[in-house]
PQR file of N, CA, C, O and H, with PARSE charges and radii, in Angstrom:
ATOM      1  N   UNK A   1     113.667  90.797  96.945 -0.4000 1.5000
ATOM      2  CA  UNK A   1     113.614  90.440  95.768 -0.0000 2.0000
ATOM      3  C   UNK A   1     113.545  89.157  95.567  0.5500 1.7000
ATOM      4  O   UNK A   1     114.623  88.588  95.735 -0.5500 1.4000
ATOM      5  N   UNK A   2     112.121  88.077  95.079 -0.4000 1.5000
ATOM      6  CA  UNK A   2     112.821  86.516  94.332 -0.0000 2.0000
ATOM      7  C   UNK A   2     113.653  86.269  93.541  0.5500 1.7000
ATOM      8  O   UNK A   2     112.841  86.307  92.617 -0.5500 1.4000
ATOM      9  H   UNK A   2     111.245  88.540  94.942  0.4000 1.0000
ATOM     10  N   UNK A   3     114.724  86.004  92.961 -0.4000 1.5000
ATOM     11  CA  UNK A   3     115.444  85.644  92.302 -0.0000 2.0000
ATOM     12  C   UNK A   3     115.061  84.171  91.613  0.5500 1.7000
ATOM     13  O   UNK A   3     114.575  83.254  92.275 -0.5500 1.4000
ATOM     14  H   UNK A   3     115.384  85.973  93.712  0.4000 1.0000
ATOM     15  N   UNK A   4     115.376  84.073  90.069 -0.4000 1.5000
ATOM     16  CA  UNK A   4     114.753  82.762  89.556 -0.0000 2.0000
ATOM     17  C   UNK A   4     116.068  82.939  88.507  0.5500 1.7000
ATOM     18  O   UNK A   4     116.710  83.834  87.957 -0.5500 1.4000
ATOM     19  H   UNK A   4     115.771  84.818  89.531  0.4000 1.0000
ATOM     20  N   UNK A   5     116.025  81.454  88.610 -0.4000 1.5000
ATOM     21  CA  UNK A   5     116.959  80.515  87.289 -0.0000 2.0000
ATOM     22  C   UNK A   5     115.910  79.425  86.411  0.5500 1.7000
ATOM     23  O   UNK A   5     114.996  78.601  86.453 -0.5500 1.4000
ATOM     24  H   UNK A   5     115.504  80.726  89.057  0.4000 1.0000
ATOM     25  N   UNK A   6     116.561  79.931  85.875 -0.4000 1.5000
ATOM     26  CA  UNK A   6     115.721  79.321  83.856 -0.0000 2.0000
ATOM     27  C   UNK A   6     117.214  78.705  83.423  0.5500 1.7000
ATOM     28  O   UNK A   6     118.357  79.137  83.274 -0.5500 1.4000
ATOM     29  H   UNK A   6     117.303  80.600  85.841  0.4000 1.0000
ATOM     30  N   UNK A   7     116.263  76.997  83.276 -0.4000 1.5000
ATOM     31  CA  UNK A   7     117.662  76.233  82.685 -0.0000 2.0000
ATOM     32  C   UNK A   7     117.016  75.870  81.372  0.5500 1.7000
ATOM     33  O   UNK A   7     115.939  75.291  81.232 -0.5500 1.4000
ATOM     34  H   UNK A   7     115.335  76.647  83.398  0.4000 1.0000
ATOM     35  N   UNK A   8     118.129  76.450  80.094 -0.4000 1.5000
ATOM     36  CA  UNK A   8     117.470  76.007  78.643 -0.0000 2.0000
ATOM     37  C   UNK A   8     118.871  75.488  78.352  0.5500 1.7000
ATOM     38  O   UNK A   8     119.918  75.802  78.918 -0.5500 1.4000
ATOM     39  H   UNK A   8     119.004  76.921  80.208  0.4000 1.0000
ATOM     40  N   UNK A   9     118.639  74.464  77.159 -0.4000 1.5000
ATOM     41  CA  UNK A   9     119.115  73.724  76.059 -0.0000 2.0000
ATOM     42  C   UNK A   9     120.015  74.680  75.219  0.5500 1.7000
ATOM     43  O   UNK A   9     119.958  75.809  74.731 -0.5500 1.4000
ATOM     44  H   UNK A   9     117.788  74.210  76.699  0.4000 1.0000
ATOM     45  N   UNK A  10     120.874  73.634  75.307 -0.4000 1.5000
ATOM     46  CA  UNK A  10     121.997  74.886  73.816 -0.0000 2.0000
ATOM     47  C   UNK A  10     121.007  75.244  73.373  0.5500 1.7000
ATOM     48  O   UNK A  10     120.579  76.377  73.595 -0.5500 1.4000
ATOM     49  H   UNK A  10     120.920  72.717  75.703  0.4000 1.0000
ATOM     50  N   UNK A  11     120.051  73.901  72.231 -0.4000 1.5000
ATOM     51  CA  UNK A  11     119.041  74.668  71.375 -0.0000 2.0000
ATOM     52  C   UNK A  11     118.367  75.310  71.521  0.5500 1.7000
ATOM     53  O   UNK A  11     118.008  76.152  70.699 -0.5500 1.4000
ATOM     54  H   UNK A  11     120.399  72.981  72.050  0.4000 1.0000
ATOM     55  N   UNK A  12     117.973  75.170  72.532 -0.4000 1.5000
ATOM     56  CA  UNK A  12     116.623  76.628  73.213 -0.0000 2.0000
ATOM     57  C   UNK A  12     117.614  77.761  72.833  0.5500 1.7000
ATOM     58  O   UNK A  12     117.404  78.324  71.759 -0.5500 1.4000
ATOM     59  H   UNK A  12     118.265  74.486  73.200  0.4000 1.0000
ATOM     60  N   UNK A  13     119.030  78.299  73.844 -0.4000 1.5000
ATOM     61  CA  UNK A  13     119.533  79.697  73.778 -0.0000 2.0000
ATOM     62  C   UNK A  13     119.964  79.546  72.331  0.5500 1.7000
ATOM     63  O   UNK A  13     119.490  80.329  71.508 -0.5500 1.4000
ATOM     64  H   UNK A  13     119.201  77.842  74.717  0.4000 1.0000
ATOM     65  N   UNK A  14     120.674  78.769  72.013 -0.4000 1.5000
ATOM     66  CA  UNK A  14     120.383  78.725  70.698 -0.0000 2.0000
ATOM     67  C   UNK A  14     119.532  80.040  70.068  0.5500 1.7000
ATOM     68  O   UNK A  14     120.000  81.179  70.056 -0.5500 1.4000
ATOM     69  H   UNK A  14     121.059  78.133  72.681  0.4000 1.0000
ATOM     70  N   UNK A  15     118.520  79.769  69.672 -0.4000 1.5000
ATOM     71  CA  UNK A  15     117.271  79.850  69.450 -0.0000 2.0000
ATOM     72  C   UNK A  15     117.159  81.128  69.655  0.5500 1.7000
ATOM     73  O   UNK A  15     117.427  82.132  68.996 -0.5500 1.4000
ATOM     74  H   UNK A  15     118.140  78.844  69.682  0.4000 1.0000
ATOM     75  N   UNK A  16     116.637  80.883  70.871 -0.4000 1.5000
ATOM     76  CA  UNK A  16     116.691  82.821  71.563 -0.0000 2.0000
ATOM     77  C   UNK A  16     117.651  83.713  71.151  0.5500 1.7000
ATOM     78  O   UNK A  16     117.229  84.852  70.953 -0.5500 1.4000
ATOM     79  H   UNK A  16     116.419  80.068  71.407  0.4000 1.0000
ATOM     80  N   UNK A  17     118.581  83.560  71.004 -0.4000 1.5000
ATOM     81  CA  UNK A  17     120.156  84.348  70.731 -0.0000 2.0000
ATOM     82  C   UNK A  17     119.889  84.775  69.215  0.5500 1.7000
ATOM     83  O   UNK A  17     120.632  85.582  68.657 -0.5500 1.4000
ATOM     84  H   UNK A  17     118.924  82.635  71.166  0.4000 1.0000
ATOM     85  N   UNK A  18     119.373  84.504  68.916 -0.4000 1.5000
ATOM     86  CA  UNK A  18     119.455  84.478  67.240 -0.0000 2.0000
ATOM     87  C   UNK A  18     118.797  85.087  66.919  0.5500 1.7000
ATOM     88  O   UNK A  18     118.564  85.370  65.744 -0.5500 1.4000
ATOM     89  H   UNK A  18     118.769  83.849  69.369  0.4000 1.0000
ATOM     90  N   UNK A  19     117.959  85.739  68.475 -0.4000 1.5000
ATOM     91  CA  UNK A  19     116.392  87.143  67.980 -0.0000 2.0000
ATOM     92  C   UNK A  19     117.037  88.035  68.662  0.5500 1.7000
ATOM     93  O   UNK A  19     116.901  89.222  68.368 -0.5500 1.4000
ATOM     94  H   UNK A  19     118.148  85.510  69.430  0.4000 1.0000
ATOM     95  N   UNK A  20     118.045  87.549  69.932 -0.4000 1.5000
ATOM     96  CA  UNK A  20     118.100  88.264  71.287 -0.0000 2.0000
ATOM     97  C   UNK A  20     118.888  88.114  71.789  0.5500 1.7000
ATOM     98  O   UNK A  20     119.609  87.198  71.394 -0.5500 1.4000
ATOM     99  H   UNK A  20     118.155  86.584  70.171  0.4000 1.0000
ATOM    100  N   UNK A  21     119.324  88.909  73.028 -0.4000 1.5000
ATOM    101  CA  UNK A  21     120.228  88.450  74.078 -0.0000 2.0000
ATOM    102  C   UNK A  21     119.391  87.426  74.902  0.5500 1.7000
ATOM    103  O   UNK A  21     118.189  87.660  75.025 -0.5500 1.4000
ATOM    104  H   UNK A  21     118.738  89.654  73.349  0.4000 1.0000
ATOM    105  N   UNK A  22     119.782  86.602  75.328 -0.4000 1.5000
ATOM    106  CA  UNK A  22     118.907  85.720  76.365 -0.0000 2.0000
ATOM    107  C   UNK A  22     118.275  86.159  77.842  0.5500 1.7000
ATOM    108  O   UNK A  22     117.178  85.825  78.288 -0.5500 1.4000
ATOM    109  H   UNK A  22     120.759  86.412  75.228  0.4000 1.0000
ATOM    110  N   UNK A  23     118.962  86.737  78.274 -0.4000 1.5000
ATOM    111  CA  UNK A  23     118.705  86.739  79.598 -0.0000 2.0000
ATOM    112  C   UNK A  23     117.867  88.589  79.319  0.5500 1.7000
ATOM    113  O   UNK A  23     117.374  89.223  80.252 -0.5500 1.4000
ATOM    114  H   UNK A  23     119.854  87.008  77.911  0.4000 1.0000
ATOM    115  N   UNK A  24     117.902  88.964  78.243 -0.4000 1.5000
ATOM    116  CA  UNK A  24     117.853  90.613  78.428 -0.0000 2.0000
ATOM    117  C   UNK A  24     115.909  89.515  77.450  0.5500 1.7000
ATOM    118  O   UNK A  24     114.893  89.521  78.146 -0.5500 1.4000
ATOM    119  H   UNK A  24     118.303  88.449  77.485  0.4000 1.0000
ATOM    120  N   UNK A  25     115.880  89.205  76.823 -0.4000 1.5000
ATOM    121  CA  UNK A  25     114.357  88.195  76.658 -0.0000 2.0000
ATOM    122  C   UNK A  25     113.782  87.897  77.319  0.5500 1.7000
ATOM    123  O   UNK A  25     112.583  88.092  77.519 -0.5500 1.4000
ATOM    124  H   UNK A  25     116.706  89.200  76.259  0.4000 1.0000
ATOM    125  N   UNK A  26     114.675  87.228  77.924 -0.4000 1.5000
ATOM    126  CA  UNK A  26     113.423  86.495  79.456 -0.0000 2.0000
ATOM    127  C   UNK A  26     113.514  87.200  80.538  0.5500 1.7000
ATOM    128  O   UNK A  26     113.222  86.556  81.546 -0.5500 1.4000
ATOM    129  H   UNK A  26     115.649  87.070  77.761  0.4000 1.0000
ATOM    130  N   UNK A  27     113.977  88.901  80.811 -0.4000 1.5000
ATOM    131  CA  UNK A  27     113.871  89.746  81.557 -0.0000 2.0000
ATOM    132  C   UNK A  27     112.518  89.928  80.816  0.5500 1.7000
ATOM    133  O   UNK A  27     111.410  89.440  81.039 -0.5500 1.4000
ATOM    134  H   UNK A  27     114.214  89.424  79.992  0.4000 1.0000
ATOM    135  N   UNK A  28     112.899  90.667  79.996 -0.4000 1.5000
ATOM    136  CA  UNK A  28     111.330  91.113  79.036 -0.0000 2.0000
ATOM    137  C   UNK A  28     109.983  90.629  78.909  0.5500 1.7000
ATOM    138  O   UNK A  28     109.016  91.386  78.829 -0.5500 1.4000
ATOM    139  H   UNK A  28     113.799  91.064  79.814  0.4000 1.0000
ATOM    140  N   UNK A  29     109.884  88.934  78.883 -0.4000 1.5000
ATOM    141  CA  UNK A  29     109.166  88.303  78.615 -0.0000 2.0000
ATOM    142  C   UNK A  29     108.841  88.215  80.127  0.5500 1.7000
ATOM    143  O   UNK A  29     107.692  88.510  80.459 -0.5500 1.4000
ATOM    144  H   UNK A  29     110.669  88.319  78.947  0.4000 1.0000
ATOM    145  N   UNK A  30     109.674  87.863  81.023 -0.4000 1.5000
ATOM    146  CA  UNK A  30     108.650  87.713  82.736 -0.0000 2.0000
ATOM    147  C   UNK A  30     108.090  89.405  83.869  0.5500 1.7000
ATOM    148  O   UNK A  30     107.530  89.598  84.948 -0.5500 1.4000
ATOM    149  H   UNK A  30     110.606  87.623  80.754  0.4000 1.0000
ATOM    150  N   UNK A  31     108.896  90.546  82.371 -0.4000 1.5000
ATOM    151  CA  UNK A  31     108.300  91.804  83.704 -0.0000 2.0000
ATOM    152  C   UNK A  31     106.895  91.895  82.467  0.5500 1.7000
ATOM    153  O   UNK A  31     105.991  92.478  83.065 -0.5500 1.4000
ATOM    154  H   UNK A  31     109.351  90.390  81.495  0.4000 1.0000
ATOM    155  N   UNK A  32     106.330  91.474  80.751 -0.4000 1.5000
ATOM    156  CA  UNK A  32     105.276  91.938  80.945 -0.0000 2.0000
ATOM    157  C   UNK A  32     104.371  90.877  80.965  0.5500 1.7000
ATOM    158  O   UNK A  32     103.500  91.009  80.106 -0.5500 1.4000
ATOM    159  H   UNK A  32     107.065  91.001  80.266  0.4000 1.0000
ATOM    160  N   UNK A  33     104.281  89.952  81.593 -0.4000 1.5000
ATOM    161  CA  UNK A  33     103.602  89.225  82.204 -0.0000 2.0000
ATOM    162  C   UNK A  33     103.287  89.656  83.177  0.5500 1.7000
ATOM    163  O   UNK A  33     102.138  89.949  83.508 -0.5500 1.4000
ATOM    164  H   UNK A  33     104.989  89.844  82.291  0.4000 1.0000
ATOM    165  N   UNK A  34     104.497  89.789  83.945 -0.4000 1.5000
ATOM    166  CA  UNK A  34     104.217  90.544  85.035 -0.0000 2.0000
ATOM    167  C   UNK A  34     102.923  91.850  85.532  0.5500 1.7000
ATOM    168  O   UNK A  34     102.167  92.025  86.487 -0.5500 1.4000
ATOM    169  H   UNK A  34     105.430  89.551  83.676  0.4000 1.0000
ATOM    170  N   UNK A  35     103.236  92.515  84.304 -0.4000 1.5000
ATOM    171  CA  UNK A  35     103.296  93.393  83.977 -0.0000 2.0000
ATOM    172  C   UNK A  35     100.951  93.892  84.112  0.5500 1.7000
ATOM    173  O   UNK A  35     100.131  94.726  84.498 -0.5500 1.4000
ATOM    174  H   UNK A  35     103.850  92.373  83.528  0.4000 1.0000
ATOM    175  N   UNK A  36     101.159  92.328  83.321 -0.4000 1.5000
ATOM    176  CA  UNK A  36     100.310  92.581  82.560 -0.0000 2.0000
ATOM    177  C   UNK A  36      98.491  91.823  83.655  0.5500 1.7000
ATOM    178  O   UNK A  36      97.298  92.081  83.497 -0.5500 1.4000
ATOM    179  H   UNK A  36     101.824  91.650  83.008  0.4000 1.0000
ATOM    180  N   UNK A  37      99.055  91.112  84.412 -0.4000 1.5000
ATOM    181  CA  UNK A  37      99.050  90.211  85.335 -0.0000 2.0000
ATOM    182  C   UNK A  37      98.222  90.903  86.647  0.5500 1.7000
ATOM    183  O   UNK A  37      97.149  90.494  87.089 -0.5500 1.4000
ATOM    184  H   UNK A  37     100.024  90.902  84.541  0.4000 1.0000
ATOM    185  N   UNK A  38      99.030  92.096  87.168 -0.4000 1.5000
ATOM    186  CA  UNK A  38      98.763  93.227  87.811 -0.0000 2.0000
ATOM    187  C   UNK A  38      98.059  94.147  87.523  0.5500 1.7000
ATOM    188  O   UNK A  38      97.763  94.788  88.532 -0.5500 1.4000
ATOM    189  H   UNK A  38      99.902  92.428  86.809  0.4000 1.0000
ATOM    190  N   UNK A  39      97.434  94.723  86.196 -0.4000 1.5000
ATOM    191  CA  UNK A  39      96.478  94.756  85.905 -0.0000 2.0000
ATOM    192  C   UNK A  39      95.063  94.223  85.902  0.5500 1.7000
ATOM    193  O   UNK A  39      94.006  94.754  86.245 -0.5500 1.4000
ATOM    194  H   UNK A  39      97.674  94.202  85.377  0.4000 1.0000
ATOM    195  N   UNK A  40      95.311  93.146  85.468 -0.4000 1.5000
ATOM    196  CA  UNK A  40      94.193  92.524  85.337 -0.0000 2.0000
ATOM    197  C   UNK A  40      93.513  91.718  86.936  0.5500 1.7000
ATOM    198  O   UNK A  40      92.343  91.428  87.185 -0.5500 1.4000
ATOM    199  H   UNK A  40      96.169  92.715  85.189  0.4000 1.0000
ATOM    200  N   UNK A  41      94.753  91.533  87.799 -0.4000 1.5000
ATOM    201  CA  UNK A  41      94.419  91.304  88.995 -0.0000 2.0000
ATOM    202  C   UNK A  41      93.910  92.764  90.067  0.5500 1.7000
ATOM    203  O   UNK A  41      92.986  92.722  90.878 -0.5500 1.4000
ATOM    204  H   UNK A  41      95.703  91.769  87.597  0.4000 1.0000
ATOM    205  N   UNK A  42      94.826  94.025  89.778 -0.4000 1.5000
ATOM    206  CA  UNK A  42      93.788  95.942  90.171 -0.0000 2.0000
ATOM    207  C   UNK A  42      92.649  95.945  89.597  0.5500 1.7000
ATOM    208  O   UNK A  42      91.876  96.432  90.421 -0.5500 1.4000
ATOM    209  H   UNK A  42      95.577  94.059  89.119  0.4000 1.0000
ATOM    210  N   UNK A  43      92.034  95.660  88.567 -0.4000 1.5000
ATOM    211  CA  UNK A  43      90.890  95.323  87.891 -0.0000 2.0000
ATOM    212  C   UNK A  43      89.778  94.813  88.482  0.5500 1.7000
ATOM    213  O   UNK A  43      88.623  95.214  88.336 -0.5500 1.4000
ATOM    214  H   UNK A  43      92.662  95.265  87.897  0.4000 1.0000
ATOM    215  N   UNK A  44      90.372  93.442  89.508 -0.4000 1.5000
ATOM    216  CA  UNK A  44      89.386  92.642  89.401 -0.0000 2.0000
ATOM    217  C   UNK A  44      89.221  92.653  90.634  0.5500 1.7000
ATOM    218  O   UNK A  44      88.341  91.846  90.933 -0.5500 1.4000
ATOM    219  H   UNK A  44      91.310  93.116  89.626  0.4000 1.0000
ATOM    220  N   UNK A  45      89.609  93.139  91.444 -0.4000 1.5000
ATOM    221  CA  UNK A  45      90.137  94.097  92.801 -0.0000 2.0000
ATOM    222  C   UNK A  45      89.287  95.416  92.461  0.5500 1.7000
ATOM    223  O   UNK A  45      88.457  95.325  93.366 -0.5500 1.4000
ATOM    224  H   UNK A  45      90.324  93.794  91.202  0.4000 1.0000
ATOM    225  N   UNK A  46      88.945  96.563  91.772 -0.4000 1.5000
ATOM    226  CA  UNK A  46      87.940  97.145  92.038 -0.0000 2.0000
ATOM    227  C   UNK A  46      87.113  96.592  91.265  0.5500 1.7000
ATOM    228  O   UNK A  46      85.985  97.081  91.327 -0.5500 1.4000
ATOM    229  H   UNK A  46      89.619  96.637  91.037  0.4000 1.0000
ATOM    230  N   UNK A  47      87.225  95.901  90.683 -0.4000 1.5000
ATOM    231  CA  UNK A  47      85.414  95.106  90.849 -0.0000 2.0000
ATOM    232  C   UNK A  47      84.643  95.481  91.755  0.5500 1.7000
ATOM    233  O   UNK A  47      83.721  96.276  91.938 -0.5500 1.4000
ATOM    234  H   UNK A  47      88.142  95.504  90.633  0.4000 1.0000
ATOM    235  N   UNK A  48      85.876  93.902  92.857 -0.4000 1.5000
ATOM    236  CA  UNK A  48      85.283  93.161  93.983 -0.0000 2.0000
ATOM    237  C   UNK A  48      85.011  94.512  94.930  0.5500 1.7000
ATOM    238  O   UNK A  48      84.343  94.620  95.958 -0.5500 1.4000
ATOM    239  H   UNK A  48      86.625  93.257  92.709  0.4000 1.0000
ATOM    240  N   UNK A  49      85.555  95.204  94.409 -0.4000 1.5000
ATOM    241  CA  UNK A  49      85.550  96.353  95.867 -0.0000 2.0000
ATOM    242  C   UNK A  49      84.060  96.987  95.532  0.5500 1.7000
ATOM    243  O   UNK A  49      83.056  96.803  96.219 -0.5500 1.4000
ATOM    244  H   UNK A  49      86.098  95.117  93.574  0.4000 1.0000
ATOM    245  N   UNK A  50      84.134  97.694  94.445 -0.4000 1.5000
ATOM    246  CA  UNK A  50      82.872  97.805  93.771 -0.0000 2.0000
ATOM    247  C   UNK A  50      81.905  97.300  94.347  0.5500 1.7000
ATOM    248  O   UNK A  50      81.516  97.844  95.381 -0.5500 1.4000
ATOM    249  H   UNK A  50      84.950  97.843  93.886  0.4000 1.0000
ATOM    250  N   UNK A  51      81.240  96.134  93.862 -0.4000 1.5000
ATOM    251  CA  UNK A  51      80.534  95.223  93.850 -0.0000 2.0000
ATOM    252  C   UNK A  51      80.274  95.044  95.509  0.5500 1.7000
ATOM    253  O   UNK A  51      79.318  94.283  95.657 -0.5500 1.4000
ATOM    254  H   UNK A  51      81.556  95.692  93.023  0.4000 1.0000
ATOM    255  N   UNK A  52      80.628  95.342  96.355 -0.4000 1.5000
ATOM    256  CA  UNK A  52      80.922  94.788  97.757 -0.0000 2.0000
ATOM    257  C   UNK A  52      81.137  96.321  99.081  0.5500 1.7000
ATOM    258  O   UNK A  52      80.948  96.436 100.292 -0.5500 1.4000
ATOM    259  H   UNK A  52      81.405  95.960  96.235  0.4000 1.0000
ATOM    260  N   UNK A  53      81.728  97.446  97.715 -0.4000 1.5000
ATOM    261  CA  UNK A  53      81.254  99.008  98.843 -0.0000 2.0000
ATOM    262  C   UNK A  53      82.402  98.903  99.402  0.5500 1.7000
ATOM    263  O   UNK A  53      82.344  99.735 100.307 -0.5500 1.4000
ATOM    264  H   UNK A  53      81.882  97.352  96.732  0.4000 1.0000
ATOM    265  N   UNK A  54      83.864  98.191  99.462 -0.4000 1.5000
ATOM    266  CA  UNK A  54      84.928  97.949 100.044 -0.0000 2.0000
ATOM    267  C   UNK A  54      85.630  98.697  99.814  0.5500 1.7000
ATOM    268  O   UNK A  54      85.473  99.082  98.655 -0.5500 1.4000
ATOM    269  H   UNK A  54      83.911  97.515  98.727  0.4000 1.0000
ATOM    270  N   UNK A  55      87.139  99.637 100.786 -0.4000 1.5000
ATOM    271  CA  UNK A  55      88.177 100.572 100.728 -0.0000 2.0000
ATOM    272  C   UNK A  55      88.584  99.903  99.991  0.5500 1.7000
ATOM    273  O   UNK A  55      88.384  98.693  99.890 -0.5500 1.4000
ATOM    274  H   UNK A  55      87.266  99.325 101.727  0.4000 1.0000
ATOM    275  N   UNK A  56      89.583 100.952  98.991 -0.4000 1.5000
ATOM    276  CA  UNK A  56      90.511  99.611  98.191 -0.0000 2.0000
ATOM    277  C   UNK A  56      91.988 100.883  98.991  0.5500 1.7000
ATOM    278  O   UNK A  56      92.231 102.073  99.189 -0.5500 1.4000
ATOM    279  H   UNK A  56      89.745 101.936  99.073  0.4000 1.0000
ATOM    280  N   UNK A  57      92.834  98.819  99.258 -0.4000 1.5000
ATOM    281  CA  UNK A  57      93.501  99.719  99.282 -0.0000 2.0000
ATOM    282  C   UNK A  57      95.067 100.547  99.140  0.5500 1.7000
ATOM    283  O   UNK A  57      95.802  99.571  99.292 -0.5500 1.4000
ATOM    284  H   UNK A  57      92.637  97.852  99.097  0.4000 1.0000
ATOM    285  N   UNK A  58      96.052 101.791  98.934 -0.4000 1.5000
ATOM    286  CA  UNK A  58      96.111 102.450  98.555 -0.0000 2.0000
ATOM    287  C   UNK A  58      97.779 101.699  97.387  0.5500 1.7000
ATOM    288  O   UNK A  58      98.620 100.892  97.784 -0.5500 1.4000
ATOM    289  H   UNK A  58      95.455 102.583  98.810  0.4000 1.0000
ATOM    290  N   UNK A  59      97.719 102.235  96.260 -0.4000 1.5000
ATOM    291  CA  UNK A  59      99.457 101.483  96.089 -0.0000 2.0000
ATOM    292  C   UNK A  59      99.152 100.445  95.694  0.5500 1.7000
ATOM    293  O   UNK A  59      98.208  99.849  96.212 -0.5500 1.4000
ATOM    294  H   UNK A  59      97.036 102.890  95.937  0.4000 1.0000
ATOM    295  N   UNK A  60     100.078  99.754  94.339 -0.4000 1.5000
ATOM    296  CA  UNK A  60      99.668  98.489  93.873 -0.0000 2.0000
ATOM    297  C   UNK A  60      99.927  97.376  94.621  0.5500 1.7000
ATOM    298  O   UNK A  60      99.118  96.518  94.976 -0.5500 1.4000
ATOM    299  H   UNK A  60     100.846 100.238  93.918  0.4000 1.0000
ATOM    300  N   UNK A  61     101.359  97.448  94.888 -0.4000 1.5000
ATOM    301  CA  UNK A  61     101.212  96.232  96.096 -0.0000 2.0000
ATOM    302  C   UNK A  61     100.557  95.883  96.912  0.5500 1.7000
ATOM    303  O   UNK A  61     100.483  94.670  97.109 -0.5500 1.4000
ATOM    304  H   UNK A  61     102.016  98.144  94.600  0.4000 1.0000
ATOM    305  N   UNK A  62      99.861  96.734  97.670 -0.4000 1.5000
ATOM    306  CA  UNK A  62      98.586  96.801  98.558 -0.0000 2.0000
ATOM    307  C   UNK A  62      97.410  96.089  98.598  0.5500 1.7000
ATOM    308  O   UNK A  62      96.777  95.273  99.267 -0.5500 1.4000
ATOM    309  H   UNK A  62      99.922  97.719  97.510  0.4000 1.0000
ATOM    310  N   UNK A  63      97.374  97.349  96.679 -0.4000 1.5000
ATOM    311  CA  UNK A  63      95.958  96.039  95.702 -0.0000 2.0000
ATOM    312  C   UNK A  63      95.912  94.943  96.083  0.5500 1.7000
ATOM    313  O   UNK A  63      95.047  94.317  96.694 -0.5500 1.4000
ATOM    314  H   UNK A  63      97.889  98.012  96.136  0.4000 1.0000
ATOM    315  N   UNK A  64      97.619  94.501  95.426 -0.4000 1.5000
ATOM    316  CA  UNK A  64      97.454  93.000  94.796 -0.0000 2.0000
ATOM    317  C   UNK A  64      97.468  92.522  96.294  0.5500 1.7000
ATOM    318  O   UNK A  64      97.009  91.380  96.325 -0.5500 1.4000
ATOM    319  H   UNK A  64      98.322  95.010  94.929  0.4000 1.0000
ATOM    320  N   UNK A  65      97.824  92.965  97.563 -0.4000 1.5000
ATOM    321  CA  UNK A  65      97.934  92.062  98.572 -0.0000 2.0000
ATOM    322  C   UNK A  65      96.343  91.939  99.120  0.5500 1.7000
ATOM    323  O   UNK A  65      95.870  90.908  99.597 -0.5500 1.4000
ATOM    324  H   UNK A  65      98.198  93.892  97.538  0.4000 1.0000
ATOM    325  N   UNK A  66      95.537  93.359  98.929 -0.4000 1.5000
ATOM    326  CA  UNK A  66      94.449  93.256  99.209 -0.0000 2.0000
ATOM    327  C   UNK A  66      93.556  92.031  99.166  0.5500 1.7000
ATOM    328  O   UNK A  66      92.764  91.551  99.977 -0.5500 1.4000
ATOM    329  H   UNK A  66      95.921  94.197  98.542  0.4000 1.0000
ATOM    330  N   UNK A  67      94.110  91.546  97.452 -0.4000 1.5000
ATOM    331  CA  UNK A  67      93.237  91.011  96.727 -0.0000 2.0000
ATOM    332  C   UNK A  67      93.296  89.293  97.025  0.5500 1.7000
ATOM    333  O   UNK A  67      92.441  88.408  97.034 -0.5500 1.4000
ATOM    334  H   UNK A  67      94.754  91.936  96.793  0.4000 1.0000
ATOM    335  N   UNK A  68      94.283  89.322  97.183 -0.4000 1.5000
ATOM    336  CA  UNK A  68      95.077  88.342  97.457 -0.0000 2.0000
ATOM    337  C   UNK A  68      94.608  87.213  99.110  0.5500 1.7000
ATOM    338  O   UNK A  68      94.586  86.058  99.535 -0.5500 1.4000
ATOM    339  H   UNK A  68      94.978  90.041  97.176  0.4000 1.0000
ATOM    340  N   UNK A  69      94.316  88.642  99.467 -0.4000 1.5000
ATOM    341  CA  UNK A  69      93.547  88.875 101.603 -0.0000 2.0000
ATOM    342  C   UNK A  69      92.088  88.476 100.771  0.5500 1.7000
ATOM    343  O   UNK A  69      91.794  87.289 100.915 -0.5500 1.4000
ATOM    344  H   UNK A  69      94.334  89.581  99.122  0.4000 1.0000
ATOM    345  N   UNK A  70      91.345  89.091 100.116 -0.4000 1.5000
ATOM    346  CA  UNK A  70      90.158  88.632  99.901 -0.0000 2.0000
ATOM    347  C   UNK A  70      89.661  87.541  99.102  0.5500 1.7000
ATOM    348  O   UNK A  70      88.455  87.316  98.997 -0.5500 1.4000
ATOM    349  H   UNK A  70      91.584  90.055  99.998  0.4000 1.0000
ATOM    350  N   UNK A  71      90.951  86.551  98.280 -0.4000 1.5000
ATOM    351  CA  UNK A  71      90.131  84.924  98.280 -0.0000 2.0000
ATOM    352  C   UNK A  71      90.205  85.753  96.507  0.5500 1.7000
ATOM    353  O   UNK A  71      90.971  85.059  95.838 -0.5500 1.4000
ATOM    354  H   UNK A  71      91.931  86.734  98.365  0.4000 1.0000
ATOM    355  N   UNK A  72      89.704  86.848  95.722 -0.4000 1.5000
ATOM    356  CA  UNK A  72      89.636  87.143  94.824 -0.0000 2.0000
ATOM    357  C   UNK A  72      90.900  86.869  93.714  0.5500 1.7000
ATOM    358  O   UNK A  72      90.770  86.961  92.494 -0.5500 1.4000
ATOM    359  H   UNK A  72      89.082  87.411  96.266  0.4000 1.0000
ATOM    360  N   UNK A  73      92.161  86.507  94.439 -0.4000 1.5000
ATOM    361  CA  UNK A  73      92.922  85.505  93.348 -0.0000 2.0000
ATOM    362  C   UNK A  73      94.403  84.806  94.634  0.5500 1.7000
ATOM    363  O   UNK A  73      95.016  85.298  95.582 -0.5500 1.4000
ATOM    364  H   UNK A  73      92.266  86.432  95.430  0.4000 1.0000
ATOM    365  N   UNK A  74      94.406  83.782  94.090 -0.4000 1.5000
ATOM    366  CA  UNK A  74      95.240  83.174  94.602 -0.0000 2.0000
ATOM    367  C   UNK A  74      96.620  83.098  94.428  0.5500 1.7000
ATOM    368  O   UNK A  74      97.025  83.528  93.348 -0.5500 1.4000
ATOM    369  H   UNK A  74      93.908  83.382  93.320  0.4000 1.0000
ATOM    370  N   UNK A  75      97.391  82.694  95.153 -0.4000 1.5000
ATOM    371  CA  UNK A  75      99.217  82.392  94.652 -0.0000 2.0000
ATOM    372  C   UNK A  75      99.347  81.103  95.039  0.5500 1.7000
ATOM    373  O   UNK A  75      98.948  80.523  96.049 -0.5500 1.4000
ATOM    374  H   UNK A  75      97.063  82.344  96.031  0.4000 1.0000
ATOM    375  N   UNK A  76     100.191  80.599  93.741 -0.4000 1.5000
ATOM    376  CA  UNK A  76     100.940  79.080  93.494 -0.0000 2.0000
ATOM    377  C   UNK A  76     101.897  78.776  94.863  0.5500 1.7000
ATOM    378  O   UNK A  76     101.999  77.693  95.440 -0.5500 1.4000
ATOM    379  H   UNK A  76     100.515  81.071  92.921  0.4000 1.0000
ATOM    380  N   UNK A  77     102.717  80.337  95.288 -0.4000 1.5000
ATOM    381  CA  UNK A  77     103.228  79.755  96.307 -0.0000 2.0000
ATOM    382  C   UNK A  77     103.424  80.603  97.825  0.5500 1.7000
ATOM    383  O   UNK A  77     103.917  80.027  98.795 -0.5500 1.4000
ATOM    384  H   UNK A  77     102.634  81.216  94.819  0.4000 1.0000
TER
END
């Protein structure tokens, strides 16, 4: 599983910790964005497969891999 490091200035850390635990906030923000993007990718895959009479892979991870391999989405890594 990938791991990422986020570097904040002291001011940024204090600003976020004013409303929340910084690590919890970062994890929540990233998890929320990933969930929204997964839905967008799967929806795009379903539309593409329906339009092109292609069987859709089974399972979310396989569907995202299929979307990438079909060129529906690309990754920066």
